[in-house]
N, C-alpha and C positions, 0 to 999 in steps of 0.2 A: 477503570476499576470501580466496582460498585461498593458503596458504603453499607455495612450491615445495618438493619433497622434498629437493632438494640444498642448501637454505639452511643447515641445521645443519652439514653437512659444510663448506660454504664458510666459515661463521663459525669453526668449529674451526681450519681451516687458517689463516685470517687471524690468529687469536689466537696460534697457535703461531709463525708467522713474525714477529709483532710482539714477543712477549715473550722469545723465545729464539733470536735469529739464529745464535749460535754453535752451539747444539745442532742446529739444522736443517741448517746448512751443514757441520757436522762439523769446524769450525775452533776452535782454542783462542784465547782472548784473548791479545793480545801480552804477552810477559813484562815484568815490571816491573824497571826498572834500579835498582841500588843503588850507592852510593858509600861506600867504606870506607877508613879510614886506619890505618896501623900499620907494623910492621916485618916484612919477609919473612924467613922461615927456611926453608931447604931441607933436607928429610930425604932421605937416600940409603939405598936398600934394595939391597944387593948380591945378585945372583942366586947360585944354587948353583954351586960350583966345577965347571968343565968343561961348563957348560950352553951356553956360547957366547952367552948373552944379556948385554946391557949392564945397568948399574945403572939402577934406576928412581928418578927424582927426584919428590918430592912437595913442592909449594910451599904453605906455610902463612902466613897473615897473622895476626900477633899484635896485636890492637887495644889501645888505651889503657886500656880497662876490663876487660882480661883475656880478652876473647872471642877464640877461635881459629877461623879460617875457612880451609878448603881452597880453594886457587885453582887453576883450570884455565886454563892459559896455552898459547896456540898457539906453536909453535916460532918463527914469524916475529916475534911480539911479544917473545919472549925475546931473539932475536938483535938486534932493533932497539933493545932496552934495554941492550945491551952484553954480554949473555950471563948465564949462571947465576951466575958468580962475582961479577959486579957486582950482581946482584939480591940475593944472600944478605946478610942483615943490613941491607938498605937500607930507609930510611924512605920509604914510598910512599903514594900515594892511587890506588885502583883503582876503576874503574866497570865494572859487569858485571851479569849476570843470575843469579839463584839457580836452580840446577838440581836435579833430583830425585835424580840418581845421580852421585856419592855425596851422601847427604842433607845439605842445607845448604851445599853447595859453591857457589862463584861462578865462572861462566865469564867471564873477564876480557875486556872489550872495549877498554879503554884503561888505560894506566898512566902515572903521572907521578911523578917523584922529588920528595919534599918537601925544601925547603932548611932547614938548621938556622940558628937565629938566634944 
């Protein structure tokens, strides 16, 4: 029995599609969500005088074990949480995805205030 010439190519393509669908389709696996608790602190960076730019706010979460995480918050989430002044020094639980830029930062998908006992 003679083996068709195309068989090795067909087998190769079948193996590639089976073992690595993300590589073949060019899609990344879905990001993993994380949930973190801690206290938010807002760092304010003032622009140069006369530049006409507004201050830049950086949101950081200080965890119970001393870890510090930069939080990327959408303006709508900030507003729905009461604004920056309400968030500053608030004890919260955030759920989000880790992003590459800035390294280790978390893009926040949801935020809830933790109640004190």
